[in-house]
N, CA, C and O atoms as a Tripos MOL2 file, in Angstrom:
@<TRIPOS>MOLECULE
protein
  312   311    78     0     0
PROTEIN
NO_CHARGES

@<TRIPOS>ATOM
      1 N          80.5760   -6.0690    8.4250 N.3       1 MET1
      2 CA         79.9350   -7.1700    7.9640 C.3       1 MET1
      3 C          78.5120   -7.8440    9.3540 C.2       1 MET1
      4 O          78.8010   -7.9200   10.5480 O.2       1 MET1
      5 N          77.3950   -8.1530    8.9170 N.am      2 LYS2
      6 CA         75.9370   -8.4230    9.7090 C.3       2 LYS2
      7 C          76.5310  -10.3430    9.2140 C.2       2 LYS2
      8 O          77.2170  -10.8110    8.3050 O.2       2 LYS2
      9 N          75.5730  -11.0850   10.7500 N.am      3 ARG3
     10 CA         75.2170  -12.4660   10.8150 C.3       3 ARG3
     11 C          73.8800  -12.5820   10.4680 C.2       3 ARG3
     12 O          73.2450  -11.7160   11.0700 O.2       3 ARG3
     13 N          73.4570  -12.9910   10.0480 N.am      4 ILE4
     14 CA         72.0130  -13.6380    9.9050 C.3       4 ILE4
     15 C          71.6740  -15.3260   10.2160 C.2       4 ILE4
     16 O          71.8920  -16.2960    9.4900 O.2       4 ILE4
     17 N          71.1150  -15.2650   11.4510 N.am      5 TYR5
     18 CA         70.3910  -16.5620   11.6920 C.3       5 TYR5
     19 C          68.9860  -17.0790   11.3770 C.2       5 TYR5
     20 O          67.9830  -16.3700   11.2970 O.2       5 TYR5
     21 N          69.0210  -17.9250   11.2680 N.am      6 CYS6
     22 CA         67.7540  -18.2900   10.7540 C.3       6 CYS6
     23 C          68.1340  -20.3630   11.0360 C.2       6 CYS6
     24 O          69.0270  -21.1780   10.8040 O.2       6 CYS6
     25 N          66.3370  -20.2840   11.8460 N.am      7 VAL7
     26 CA         66.5260  -22.2000   12.0020 C.3       7 VAL7
     27 C          65.6110  -22.2080   11.2310 C.2       7 VAL7
     28 O          64.6760  -21.4140   11.1270 O.2       7 VAL7
     29 N          66.0810  -23.9840   10.1120 N.am      8 VAL8
     30 CA         65.1880  -24.7010    9.1170 C.3       8 VAL8
     31 C          64.9420  -25.6100    9.8210 C.2       8 VAL8
     32 O          65.6030  -26.2070   10.6710 O.2       8 VAL8
     33 N          63.1500  -25.7960    9.1440 N.am      9 PRO9
     34 CA         63.0620  -27.3650    9.6430 C.3       9 PRO9
     35 C          63.3630  -28.1990    9.3640 C.2       9 PRO9
     36 O          63.2110  -29.1350   10.1490 O.2       9 PRO9
     37 N          64.2750  -28.5510    7.4920 N.am     10 ASN10
     38 CA         64.6810  -29.5620    7.1650 C.3      10 ASN10
     39 C          65.9600  -29.4570    6.5950 C.2      10 ASN10
     40 O          66.6720  -28.4660    6.7520 O.2      10 ASN10
     41 N          66.3320  -30.6190    5.8210 N.am     11 LEU11
     42 CA         67.4690  -30.2710    4.5470 C.3      11 LEU11
     43 C          67.4390  -29.5790    3.5050 C.2      11 LEU11
     44 O          68.1050  -28.6690    3.0110 O.2      11 LEU11
     45 N          65.9620  -30.5600    3.0940 N.am     12 ASP12
     46 CA         65.6480  -30.0720    1.4060 C.3      12 ASP12
     47 C          65.5980  -28.4650    1.5960 C.2      12 ASP12
     48 O          66.2200  -27.7030    0.8560 O.2      12 ASP12
     49 N          64.9570  -28.1270    2.4460 N.am     13 LEU13
     50 CA         64.4640  -26.5910    2.1390 C.3      13 LEU13
     51 C          65.5000  -25.6720    2.3880 C.2      13 LEU13
     52 O          65.3800  -24.5450    1.9100 O.2      13 LEU13
     53 N          67.0160  -26.1010    3.4000 N.am     14 THR14
     54 CA         68.3000  -25.5430    3.9770 C.3      14 THR14
     55 C          69.0980  -25.5800    2.4180 C.2      14 THR14
     56 O          69.8960  -24.6940    2.1140 O.2      14 THR14
     57 N          68.7890  -26.6480    1.5510 N.am     15 GLY15
     58 CA         69.3910  -26.7590    0.2540 C.3      15 GLY15
     59 C          68.9880  -25.5150   -0.4810 C.2      15 GLY15
     60 O          69.6280  -24.5430   -0.8810 O.2      15 GLY15
     61 N          67.6070  -25.8880   -0.5350 N.am     16 LEU16
     62 CA         66.6440  -24.3930   -1.4250 C.3      16 LEU16
     63 C          67.1040  -23.0440   -1.1200 C.2      16 LEU16
     64 O          67.0190  -22.3770   -2.1510 O.2      16 LEU16
     65 N          67.5540  -22.3570   -0.1480 N.am     17 ILE17
     66 CA         67.8030  -21.7320    0.8880 C.3      17 ILE17
     67 C          69.1370  -21.2410    0.1130 C.2      17 ILE17
     68 O          69.1550  -20.2130   -0.5630 O.2      17 ILE17
     69 N          70.4010  -22.2090    0.3140 N.am     18 VAL18
     70 CA         71.1720  -21.5570   -0.2270 C.3      18 VAL18
     71 C          71.4030  -21.7990   -1.7040 C.2      18 VAL18
     72 O          72.5170  -21.5120   -2.1440 O.2      18 VAL18
     73 N          70.7490  -22.1510   -2.2900 N.am     19 ASP19
     74 CA         70.9490  -21.9560   -3.4200 C.3      19 ASP19
     75 C          70.1590  -20.2910   -3.9830 C.2      19 ASP19
     76 O          70.5720  -19.6110   -4.9220 O.2      19 ASP19
     77 N          69.3560  -20.0720   -3.3820 N.am     20 ASP20
     78 CA         68.5000  -18.8120   -3.5610 C.3      20 ASP20
     79 C          70.2190  -17.9320   -3.2410 C.2      20 ASP20
     80 O          70.8340  -17.1570   -3.9740 O.2      20 ASP20
     81 N          70.5660  -18.4650   -1.8720 N.am     21 LEU21
     82 CA         71.5620  -16.8230   -1.8790 C.3      21 LEU21
     83 C          72.7520  -17.2590   -2.8390 C.2      21 LEU21
     84 O          73.1750  -16.4580   -3.6730 O.2      21 LEU21
     85 N          73.2370  -18.4120   -2.7290 N.am     22 LEU22
     86 CA         74.1360  -18.0470   -4.4510 C.3      22 LEU22
     87 C          73.6300  -17.4350   -5.3490 C.2      22 LEU22
     88 O          74.4090  -16.8060   -6.0650 O.2      22 LEU22
     89 N          72.3370  -17.3790   -5.6310 N.am     23 LEU23
     90 CA         72.1020  -17.0660   -6.9730 C.3      23 LEU23
     91 C          71.7070  -15.0140   -6.8750 C.2      23 LEU23
     92 O          71.6850  -14.1500   -7.7510 O.2      23 LEU23
     93 N          71.4750  -14.9740   -5.4450 N.am     24 ALA24
     94 CA         71.5240  -13.6040   -4.7440 C.3      24 ALA24
     95 C          73.5600  -12.9090   -4.9730 C.2      24 ALA24
     96 O          73.7860  -11.7270   -5.2340 O.2      24 ALA24
     97 N          74.4810  -13.7610   -4.8280 N.am     25 GLN25
     98 CA         75.4810  -13.5870   -5.2370 C.3      25 GLN25
     99 C          76.0740  -13.4330   -3.1860 C.2      25 GLN25
    100 O          76.6940  -12.4710   -2.7330 O.2      25 GLN25
    101 N          75.8260  -14.1180   -2.7380 N.am     26 VAL26
    102 CA         76.5660  -14.6820   -1.4430 C.3      26 VAL26
    103 C          77.4190  -15.2520   -1.7020 C.2      26 VAL26
    104 O          77.0170  -15.9540   -2.6300 O.2      26 VAL26
    105 N          78.7880  -15.5630   -1.4650 N.am     27 GLU27
    106 CA         79.5110  -15.6800   -1.3510 C.3      27 GLU27
    107 C          79.6800  -17.6050   -0.9060 C.2      27 GLU27
    108 O          80.3500  -17.6200    0.1270 O.2      27 GLU27
    109 N          79.4020  -18.7610   -1.2240 N.am     28 ASP28
    110 CA         79.4730  -19.8960   -0.4790 C.3      28 ASP28
    111 C          80.6300  -19.8330    1.0760 C.2      28 ASP28
    112 O          80.4850  -20.5300    2.0800 O.2      28 ASP28
    113 N          81.4950  -19.0120    0.8930 N.am     29 ARG29
    114 CA         82.5070  -19.2770    1.8290 C.3      29 ARG29
    115 C          81.4100  -18.5300    3.3160 C.2      29 ARG29
    116 O          81.4850  -18.9730    4.4620 O.2      29 ARG29
    117 N          80.4810  -17.3720    2.8990 N.am     30 HIS30
    118 CA         79.7990  -17.2720    4.0430 C.3      30 HIS30
    119 C          78.6410  -17.5180    4.6630 C.2      30 HIS30
    120 O          78.0390  -16.9490    5.5730 O.2      30 HIS30
    121 N          78.4040  -18.6100    3.9100 N.am     31 ILE31
    122 CA         76.6650  -19.7100    4.6420 C.3      31 ILE31
    123 C          77.7930  -20.6550    5.0980 C.2      31 ILE31
    124 O          78.8960  -20.9760    4.6550 O.2      31 ILE31
    125 N          76.9930  -20.9820    6.2460 N.am     32 ASP32
    126 CA         76.9270  -22.1100    7.1190 C.3      32 ASP32
    127 C          76.0850  -22.4790    7.5370 C.2      32 ASP32
    128 O          75.1870  -21.7770    8.0020 O.2      32 ASP32
    129 N          76.1010  -24.1210    7.4990 N.am     33 VAL33
    130 CA         74.9760  -24.1790    7.9510 C.3      33 VAL33
    131 C          75.5030  -25.3980    9.3090 C.2      33 VAL33
    132 O          76.6560  -25.8240    9.3800 O.2      33 VAL33
    133 N          74.4180  -25.7810   10.2570 N.am     34 LEU34
    134 CA         75.0020  -26.2820   11.5060 C.3      34 LEU34
    135 C          74.1140  -27.3590   11.9880 C.2      34 LEU34
    136 O          73.0370  -26.7660   11.9400 O.2      34 LEU34
    137 N          73.8570  -28.4880   12.3990 N.am     35 ALA35
    138 CA         73.3680  -29.2570   12.7080 C.3      35 ALA35
    139 C          73.7090  -29.3170   14.2680 C.2      35 ALA35
    140 O          74.8100  -29.4070   14.8120 O.2      35 ALA35
    141 N          72.3540  -29.2330   14.8540 N.am     36 LYS36
    142 CA         72.6100  -29.3150   16.3450 C.3      36 LYS36
    143 C          71.2500  -28.9750   17.1790 C.2      36 LYS36
    144 O          70.6440  -27.9060   17.1150 O.2      36 LYS36
    145 N          70.7010  -30.7180   18.4100 N.am     37 TRP37
    146 CA         69.5310  -30.4040   19.0210 C.3      37 TRP37
    147 C          68.5500  -30.6740   18.3000 C.2      37 TRP37
    148 O          67.4000  -30.3530   18.6020 O.2      37 TRP37
    149 N          68.9690  -31.4970   16.9180 N.am     38 GLY38
    150 CA         67.6940  -32.3730   15.7910 C.3      38 GLY38
    151 C          67.2950  -30.8100   15.5160 C.2      38 GLY38
    152 O          66.3250  -30.5450   16.2250 O.2      38 GLY38
    153 N          67.7660  -29.5000   14.6110 N.am     39 ARG39
    154 CA         68.1400  -28.6670   13.9450 C.3      39 ARG39
    155 C          68.5200  -28.5750   13.2710 C.2      39 ARG39
    156 O          69.3740  -29.4540   13.1600 O.2      39 ARG39
    157 N          68.4850  -27.5850   12.0430 N.am     40 LEU40
    158 CA         69.3860  -26.8000   11.2590 C.3      40 LEU40
    159 C          69.6570  -25.2710   11.8750 C.2      40 LEU40
    160 O          68.9790  -24.8020   12.7890 O.2      40 LEU40
    161 N          70.4000  -24.8010   11.4360 N.am     41 PHE41
    162 CA         70.7700  -23.3570   11.8240 C.3      41 PHE41
    163 C          71.6170  -23.0040   10.6210 C.2      41 PHE41
    164 O          72.5250  -23.6940   10.1580 O.2      41 PHE41
    165 N          71.2710  -22.0510   10.2620 N.am     42 LEU42
    166 CA         71.4660  -21.3490    8.6540 C.3      42 LEU42
    167 C          72.2670  -19.8740    9.3710 C.2      42 LEU42
    168 O          71.4980  -18.9820    9.7300 O.2      42 LEU42
    169 N          73.4680  -19.6940    9.5250 N.am     43 MET43
    170 CA         74.2620  -18.4980    9.7130 C.3      43 MET43
    171 C          74.7570  -17.7510    8.0650 C.2      43 MET43
    172 O          75.6950  -18.0930    7.3450 O.2      43 MET43
    173 N          73.9970  -16.9300    7.9040 N.am     44 VAL44
    174 CA         75.0780  -16.0200    6.4000 C.3      44 VAL44
    175 C          75.5560  -14.9160    6.6890 C.2      44 VAL44
    176 O          74.9780  -14.0300    7.3180 O.2      44 VAL44
    177 N          76.8860  -14.8790    6.1550 N.am     45 ASP45
    178 CA         77.3550  -13.6760    7.0400 C.3      45 ASP45
    179 C          77.3130  -12.6080    5.6090 C.2      45 ASP45
    180 O          77.9030  -13.0020    4.6030 O.2      45 ASP45
    181 N          76.5580  -11.1930    5.5820 N.am     46 VAL46
    182 CA         76.3950  -10.2720    4.6880 C.3      46 VAL46
    183 C          76.9690   -8.9990    5.0850 C.2      46 VAL46
    184 O          77.2120   -8.7720    6.2700 O.2      46 VAL46
    185 N          77.2680   -7.9150    3.9030 N.am     47 PRO47
    186 CA         77.1750   -6.6470    4.4830 C.3      47 PRO47
    187 C          76.2210   -5.7100    5.3980 C.2      47 PRO47
    188 O          75.1630   -6.0520    4.8700 O.2      47 PRO47
    189 N          75.9490   -5.0650    6.0800 N.am     48 GLY48
    190 CA         75.0090   -4.7200    6.9940 C.3      48 GLY48
    191 C          74.5590   -3.8850    5.6510 C.2      48 GLY48
    192 O          75.1680   -3.2680    6.5250 O.2      48 GLY48
    193 N          74.1440   -3.2200    4.4710 N.am     49 ASN49
    194 CA         73.5860   -2.8680    3.6140 C.3      49 ASN49
    195 C          72.4390   -4.1170    2.5980 C.2      49 ASN49
    196 O          71.4780   -3.8060    1.8930 O.2      49 ASN49
    197 N          73.0170   -5.5900    2.8860 N.am     50 ARG50
    198 CA         72.3930   -6.1900    2.7340 C.3      50 ARG50
    199 C          71.1760   -6.9910    3.7500 C.2      50 ARG50
    200 O          70.2290   -7.6020    3.2540 O.2      50 ARG50
    201 N          71.3760   -6.8730    5.0880 N.am     51 VAL51
    202 CA         70.2680   -7.3890    5.8720 C.3      51 VAL51
    203 C          69.1110   -7.7770    5.3140 C.2      51 VAL51
    204 O          68.7030   -8.9360    5.2330 O.2      51 VAL51
    205 N          68.3900   -6.4410    4.7860 N.am     52 ASP52
    206 CA         66.6520   -6.4520    4.5910 C.3      52 ASP52
    207 C          66.9270   -7.0800    3.1510 C.2      52 ASP52
    208 O          66.5220   -8.2040    2.8520 O.2      52 ASP52
    209 N          67.5390   -6.3850    2.4160 N.am     53 GLU53
    210 CA         67.6820   -7.6920    1.2190 C.3      53 GLU53
    211 C          67.4930   -8.9720    1.3040 C.2      53 GLU53
    212 O          66.4060   -9.3960    0.9090 O.2      53 GLU53
    213 N          68.5010   -9.9340    1.8430 N.am     54 ILE54
    214 CA         68.4850  -11.1160    1.7910 C.3      54 ILE54
    215 C          67.4900  -11.9050    2.9960 C.2      54 ILE54
    216 O          67.2910  -13.1190    2.9520 O.2      54 ILE54
    217 N          66.7950  -10.8380    4.2760 N.am     55 HIS55
    218 CA         65.9490  -11.1950    4.7650 C.3      55 HIS55
    219 C          64.8970  -11.4360    4.2010 C.2      55 HIS55
    220 O          64.1810  -12.4190    4.3940 O.2      55 HIS55
    221 N          64.6190  -10.0400    3.0210 N.am     56 GLN56
    222 CA         63.1820  -10.2070    2.4730 C.3      56 GLN56
    223 C          62.8540  -11.3850    1.3450 C.2      56 GLN56
    224 O          61.7860  -11.8900    0.9980 O.2      56 GLN56
    225 N          64.8010  -11.7010    0.7410 N.am     57 LEU57
    226 CA         64.4410  -12.9780   -0.4250 C.3      57 LEU57
    227 C          63.5840  -14.3300    0.2840 C.2      57 LEU57
    228 O          62.6110  -14.9570   -0.1350 O.2      57 LEU57
    229 N          64.7880  -14.5420    2.1380 N.am     58 VAL58
    230 CA         64.3160  -15.8470    2.2000 C.3      58 VAL58
    231 C          62.8800  -15.9740    3.1340 C.2      58 VAL58
    232 O          62.1720  -16.9710    3.2790 O.2      58 VAL58
    233 N          62.7200  -14.6910    3.6770 N.am     59 GLN59
    234 CA         60.9700  -14.9390    3.8260 C.3      59 GLN59
    235 C          60.1350  -15.1020    2.8020 C.2      59 GLN59
    236 O          59.2590  -15.9620    2.8940 O.2      59 GLN59
    237 N          60.2520  -14.3170    1.6520 N.am     60 LYS60
    238 CA         59.1450  -14.6860    0.3420 C.3      60 LYS60
    239 C          59.2440  -15.5900    0.1660 C.2      60 LYS60
    240 O          58.2290  -16.2720    0.3070 O.2      60 LYS60
    241 N          60.3300  -16.1760   -0.2050 N.am     61 ARG61
    242 CA         60.5690  -17.2870   -1.1120 C.3      61 ARG61
    243 C          60.4910  -19.0620    0.0460 C.2      61 ARG61
    244 O          60.4890  -20.2610   -0.2300 O.2      61 ARG61
    245 N          60.4500  -18.4100    1.0750 N.am     62 HIS62
    246 CA         61.0090  -19.6780    2.4300 C.3      62 HIS62
    247 C          60.1360  -19.1430    3.4130 C.2      62 HIS62
    248 O          60.8310  -18.7500    4.3500 O.2      62 HIS62
    249 N          58.9960  -18.9600    3.6160 N.am     63 PRO63
    250 CA         58.3180  -18.3160    4.9080 C.3      63 PRO63
    251 C          58.1660  -20.0180    5.7590 C.2      63 PRO63
    252 O          57.0430  -20.2200    6.2220 O.2      63 PRO63
    253 N          58.6960  -20.6030    5.8600 N.am     64 ALA64
    254 CA         58.7130  -22.0460    7.0650 C.3      64 ALA64
    255 C          60.2330  -21.9630    7.3000 C.2      64 ALA64
    256 O          60.6670  -22.8940    7.9780 O.2      64 ALA64
    257 N          61.2240  -20.9670    6.8510 N.am     65 ALA65
    258 CA         62.4350  -20.7290    8.0240 C.3      65 ALA65
    259 C          62.5280  -19.4420    9.0080 C.2      65 ALA65
    260 O          62.5580  -18.2890    8.5770 O.2      65 ALA65
    261 N          62.5680  -19.7590   10.2850 N.am     66 ALA66
    262 CA         62.4150  -18.8220   10.7400 C.3      66 ALA66
    263 C          63.6980  -17.9910   11.2870 C.2      66 ALA66
    264 O          64.8030  -18.4520   11.5740 O.2      66 ALA66
    265 N          63.2450  -16.6050   11.3580 N.am     67 PHE67
    266 CA         64.8820  -16.1700   11.6890 C.3      67 PHE67
    267 C          64.5330  -15.9500   13.0950 C.2      67 PHE67
    268 O          63.5350  -15.6310   13.7410 O.2      67 PHE67
    269 N          66.3000  -16.3810   13.4020 N.am     68 ALA68
    270 CA         66.3600  -15.8990   14.9610 C.3      68 ALA68
    271 C          67.2570  -14.6100   15.2580 C.2      68 ALA68
    272 O          67.6040  -14.4030   16.4210 O.2      68 ALA68
    273 N          67.6320  -13.7630   14.2630 N.am     69 GLY69
    274 CA         68.4990  -12.6750   14.7140 C.3      69 GLY69
    275 C          68.9960  -12.1130   13.1450 C.2      69 GLY69
    276 O          68.7860  -12.3070   11.9470 O.2      69 GLY69
    277 N          70.0430  -11.0350   14.3520 N.am     70 VAL70
    278 CA         71.2300  -10.7290   12.9530 C.3      70 VAL70
    279 C          72.1010  -10.0210   14.1790 C.2      70 VAL70
    280 O          71.4330   -9.3420   14.9590 O.2      70 VAL70
    281 N          73.5470  -10.1160   14.4250 N.am     71 GLU71
    282 CA         74.2750   -9.5730   15.1930 C.3      71 GLU71
    283 C          75.6850   -8.9030   14.0300 C.2      71 GLU71
    284 O          75.8020   -9.2940   12.8690 O.2      71 GLU71
    285 N          76.4180   -8.0860   14.5450 N.am     72 GLY72
    286 CA         77.7600   -7.7280   14.3250 C.3      72 GLY72
    287 C          78.8070   -8.8210   13.8650 C.2      72 GLY72
    288 O          79.3830   -9.3400   14.8210 O.2      72 GLY72
    289 N          79.0100   -9.0720   13.1970 N.am     73 ILE73
    290 CA         80.8300   -9.8810   13.0080 C.3      73 ILE73
    291 C          81.8970   -9.1390   13.1920 C.2      73 ILE73
    292 O          81.8890   -7.9480   12.8820 O.2      73 ILE73
    293 N          83.0350   -9.7810   13.7570 N.am     74 THR74
    294 CA         84.5010   -9.3000   13.3110 C.3      74 THR74
    295 C          84.7210   -9.9110   12.1960 C.2      74 THR74
    296 O          84.0740  -10.9370   11.9870 O.2      74 THR74
    297 N          85.5390   -9.5170   11.3440 N.am     75 PRO75
    298 CA         85.7910  -10.1990   10.0030 C.3      75 PRO75
    299 C          86.7280  -11.4040   10.3580 C.2      75 PRO75
    300 O          86.9580  -11.5180   11.5620 O.2      75 PRO75
    301 N          87.2340  -12.2030    9.6340 N.am     76 SER76
    302 CA         87.6490  -13.5320   10.2580 C.3      76 SER76
    303 C          88.7010  -13.6210    8.8710 C.2      76 SER76
    304 O          88.5940  -12.9450    7.8480 O.2      76 SER76
    305 N          89.5220  -14.4480    9.1100 N.am     77 PHE77
    306 CA         90.4620  -14.9090    8.1910 C.3      77 PHE77
    307 C          89.9330  -16.1690    7.2120 C.2      77 PHE77
    308 O          90.4750  -17.2700    7.1210 O.2      77 PHE77
    309 N          88.7630  -15.7250    6.5250 N.am     78 ARG78
    310 CA         88.1920  -17.3780    5.7710 C.3      78 ARG78
    311 C          88.8360  -17.0280    3.9990 C.2      78 ARG78
    312 O          88.6840  -17.8660    3.1100 O.2      78 ARG78
@<TRIPOS>BOND
     1     1     2 1
     2     2     3 1
     3     3     4 2
     4     3     5 am
     5     5     6 1
     6     6     7 1
     7     7     8 2
     8     7     9 am
     9     9    10 1
    10    10    11 1
    11    11    12 2
    12    11    13 am
    13    13    14 1
    14    14    15 1
    15    15    16 2
    16    15    17 am
    17    17    18 1
    18    18    19 1
    19    19    20 2
    20    19    21 am
    21    21    22 1
    22    22    23 1
    23    23    24 2
    24    23    25 am
    25    25    26 1
    26    26    27 1
    27    27    28 2
    28    27    29 am
    29    29    30 1
    30    30    31 1
    31    31    32 2
    32    31    33 am
    33    33    34 1
    34    34    35 1
    35    35    36 2
    36    35    37 am
    37    37    38 1
    38    38    39 1
    39    39    40 2
    40    39    41 am
    41    41    42 1
    42    42    43 1
    43    43    44 2
    44    43    45 am
    45    45    46 1
    46    46    47 1
    47    47    48 2
    48    47    49 am
    49    49    50 1
    50    50    51 1
    51    51    52 2
    52    51    53 am
    53    53    54 1
    54    54    55 1
    55    55    56 2
    56    55    57 am
    57    57    58 1
    58    58    59 1
    59    59    60 2
    60    59    61 am
    61    61    62 1
    62    62    63 1
    63    63    64 2
    64    63    65 am
    65    65    66 1
    66    66    67 1
    67    67    68 2
    68    67    69 am
    69    69    70 1
    70    70    71 1
    71    71    72 2
    72    71    73 am
    73    73    74 1
    74    74    75 1
    75    75    76 2
    76    75    77 am
    77    77    78 1
    78    78    79 1
    79    79    80 2
    80    79    81 am
    81    81    82 1
    82    82    83 1
    83    83    84 2
    84    83    85 am
    85    85    86 1
    86    86    87 1
    87    87    88 2
    88    87    89 am
    89    89    90 1
    90    90    91 1
    91    91    92 2
    92    91    93 am
    93    93    94 1
    94    94    95 1
    95    95    96 2
    96    95    97 am
    97    97    98 1
    98    98    99 1
    99    99   100 2
   100    99   101 am
   101   101   102 1
   102   102   103 1
   103   103   104 2
   104   103   105 am
   105   105   106 1
   106   106   107 1
   107   107   108 2
   108   107   109 am
   109   109   110 1
   110   110   111 1
   111   111   112 2
   112   111   113 am
   113   113   114 1
   114   114   115 1
   115   115   116 2
   116   115   117 am
   117   117   118 1
   118   118   119 1
   119   119   120 2
   120   119   121 am
   121   121   122 1
   122   122   123 1
   123   123   124 2
   124   123   125 am
   125   125   126 1
   126   126   127 1
   127   127   128 2
   128   127   129 am
   129   129   130 1
   130   130   131 1
   131   131   132 2
   132   131   133 am
   133   133   134 1
   134   134   135 1
   135   135   136 2
   136   135   137 am
   137   137   138 1
   138   138   139 1
   139   139   140 2
   140   139   141 am
   141   141   142 1
   142   142   143 1
   143   143   144 2
   144   143   145 am
   145   145   146 1
   146   146   147 1
   147   147   148 2
   148   147   149 am
   149   149   150 1
   150   150   151 1
   151   151   152 2
   152   151   153 am
   153   153   154 1
   154   154   155 1
   155   155   156 2
   156   155   157 am
   157   157   158 1
   158   158   159 1
   159   159   160 2
   160   159   161 am
   161   161   162 1
   162   162   163 1
   163   163   164 2
   164   163   165 am
   165   165   166 1
   166   166   167 1
   167   167   168 2
   168   167   169 am
   169   169   170 1
   170   170   171 1
   171   171   172 2
   172   171   173 am
   173   173   174 1
   174   174   175 1
   175   175   176 2
   176   175   177 am
   177   177   178 1
   178   178   179 1
   179   179   180 2
   180   179   181 am
   181   181   182 1
   182   182   183 1
   183   183   184 2
   184   183   185 am
   185   185   186 1
   186   186   187 1
   187   187   188 2
   188   187   189 am
   189   189   190 1
   190   190   191 1
   191   191   192 2
   192   191   193 am
   193   193   194 1
   194   194   195 1
   195   195   196 2
   196   195   197 am
   197   197   198 1
   198   198   199 1
   199   199   200 2
   200   199   201 am
   201   201   202 1
   202   202   203 1
   203   203   204 2
   204   203   205 am
   205   205   206 1
   206   206   207 1
   207   207   208 2
   208   207   209 am
   209   209   210 1
   210   210   211 1
   211   211   212 2
   212   211   213 am
   213   213   214 1
   214   214   215 1
   215   215   216 2
   216   215   217 am
   217   217   218 1
   218   218   219 1
   219   219   220 2
   220   219   221 am
   221   221   222 1
   222   222   223 1
   223   223   224 2
   224   223   225 am
   225   225   226 1
   226   226   227 1
   227   227   228 2
   228   227   229 am
   229   229   230 1
   230   230   231 1
   231   231   232 2
   232   231   233 am
   233   233   234 1
   234   234   235 1
   235   235   236 2
   236   235   237 am
   237   237   238 1
   238   238   239 1
   239   239   240 2
   240   239   241 am
   241   241   242 1
   242   242   243 1
   243   243   244 2
   244   243   245 am
   245   245   246 1
   246   246   247 1
   247   247   248 2
   248   247   249 am
   249   249   250 1
   250   250   251 1
   251   251   252 2
   252   251   253 am
   253   253   254 1
   254   254   255 1
   255   255   256 2
   256   255   257 am
   257   257   258 1
   258   258   259 1
   259   259   260 2
   260   259   261 am
   261   261   262 1
   262   262   263 1
   263   263   264 2
   264   263   265 am
   265   265   266 1
   266   266   267 1
   267   267   268 2
   268   267   269 am
   269   269   270 1
   270   270   271 1
   271   271   272 2
   272   271   273 am
   273   273   274 1
   274   274   275 1
   275   275   276 2
   276   275   277 am
   277   277   278 1
   278   278   279 1
   279   279   280 2
   280   279   281 am
   281   281   282 1
   282   282   283 1
   283   283   284 2
   284   283   285 am
   285   285   286 1
   286   286   287 1
   287   287   288 2
   288   287   289 am
   289   289   290 1
   290   290   291 1
   291   291   292 2
   292   291   293 am
   293   293   294 1
   294   294   295 1
   295   295   296 2
   296   295   297 am
   297   297   298 1
   298   298   299 1
   299   299   300 2
   300   299   301 am
   301   301   302 1
   302   302   303 1
   303   303   304 2
   304   303   305 am
   305   305   306 1
   306   306   307 1
   307   307   308 2
   308   307   309 am
   309   309   310 1
   310   310   311 1
   311   311   312 2
@<TRIPOS>SUBSTRUCTURE
     1 MET1         2 RESIDUE 1 A MET
     2 LYS2         6 RESIDUE 1 A LYS
     3 ARG3        10 RESIDUE 1 A ARG
     4 ILE4        14 RESIDUE 1 A ILE
     5 TYR5        18 RESIDUE 1 A TYR
     6 CYS6        22 RESIDUE 1 A CYS
     7 VAL7        26 RESIDUE 1 A VAL
     8 VAL8        30 RESIDUE 1 A VAL
     9 PRO9        34 RESIDUE 1 A PRO
    10 ASN10       38 RESIDUE 1 A ASN
    11 LEU11       42 RESIDUE 1 A LEU
    12 ASP12       46 RESIDUE 1 A ASP
    13 LEU13       50 RESIDUE 1 A LEU
    14 THR14       54 RESIDUE 1 A THR
    15 GLY15       58 RESIDUE 1 A GLY
    16 LEU16       62 RESIDUE 1 A LEU
    17 ILE17       66 RESIDUE 1 A ILE
    18 VAL18       70 RESIDUE 1 A VAL
    19 ASP19       74 RESIDUE 1 A ASP
    20 ASP20       78 RESIDUE 1 A ASP
    21 LEU21       82 RESIDUE 1 A LEU
    22 LEU22       86 RESIDUE 1 A LEU
    23 LEU23       90 RESIDUE 1 A LEU
    24 ALA24       94 RESIDUE 1 A ALA
    25 GLN25       98 RESIDUE 1 A GLN
    26 VAL26      102 RESIDUE 1 A VAL
    27 GLU27      106 RESIDUE 1 A GLU
    28 ASP28      110 RESIDUE 1 A ASP
    29 ARG29      114 RESIDUE 1 A ARG
    30 HIS30      118 RESIDUE 1 A HIS
    31 ILE31      122 RESIDUE 1 A ILE
    32 ASP32      126 RESIDUE 1 A ASP
    33 VAL33      130 RESIDUE 1 A VAL
    34 LEU34      134 RESIDUE 1 A LEU
    35 ALA35      138 RESIDUE 1 A ALA
    36 LYS36      142 RESIDUE 1 A LYS
    37 TRP37      146 RESIDUE 1 A TRP
    38 GLY38      150 RESIDUE 1 A GLY
    39 ARG39      154 RESIDUE 1 A ARG
    40 LEU40      158 RESIDUE 1 A LEU
    41 PHE41      162 RESIDUE 1 A PHE
    42 LEU42      166 RESIDUE 1 A LEU
    43 MET43      170 RESIDUE 1 A MET
    44 VAL44      174 RESIDUE 1 A VAL
    45 ASP45      178 RESIDUE 1 A ASP
    46 VAL46      182 RESIDUE 1 A VAL
    47 PRO47      186 RESIDUE 1 A PRO
    48 GLY48      190 RESIDUE 1 A GLY
    49 ASN49      194 RESIDUE 1 A ASN
    50 ARG50      198 RESIDUE 1 A ARG
    51 VAL51      202 RESIDUE 1 A VAL
    52 ASP52      206 RESIDUE 1 A ASP
    53 GLU53      210 RESIDUE 1 A GLU
    54 ILE54      214 RESIDUE 1 A ILE
    55 HIS55      218 RESIDUE 1 A HIS
    56 GLN56      222 RESIDUE 1 A GLN
    57 LEU57      226 RESIDUE 1 A LEU
    58 VAL58      230 RESIDUE 1 A VAL
    59 GLN59      234 RESIDUE 1 A GLN
    60 LYS60      238 RESIDUE 1 A LYS
    61 ARG61      242 RESIDUE 1 A ARG
    62 HIS62      246 RESIDUE 1 A HIS
    63 PRO63      250 RESIDUE 1 A PRO
    64 ALA64      254 RESIDUE 1 A ALA
    65 ALA65      258 RESIDUE 1 A ALA
    66 ALA66      262 RESIDUE 1 A ALA
    67 PHE67      266 RESIDUE 1 A PHE
    68 ALA68      270 RESIDUE 1 A ALA
    69 GLY69      274 RESIDUE 1 A GLY
    70 VAL70      278 RESIDUE 1 A VAL
    71 GLU71      282 RESIDUE 1 A GLU
    72 GLY72      286 RESIDUE 1 A GLY
    73 ILE73      290 RESIDUE 1 A ILE
    74 THR74      294 RESIDUE 1 A THR
    75 PRO75      298 RESIDUE 1 A PRO
    76 SER76      302 RESIDUE 1 A SER
    77 PHE77      306 RESIDUE 1 A PHE
    78 ARG78      310 RESIDUE 1 A ARG
């Protein structure tokens, strides 16, 4: 699994991105939103082979979302 990090400018856009992720069959348990320092951070856990697909989906439909990186993760007990 890989974790994709995005910085999102507002809550409305965050909701739209989450809706698109759910339509792309990303399970809600793999989507986290964190509000910190006056910003919204979106973290999405996807299989490594879907990183480019999800990145392109969000970038194409929501260009105001800024990608902050991707890293490998250790599976958790979710």
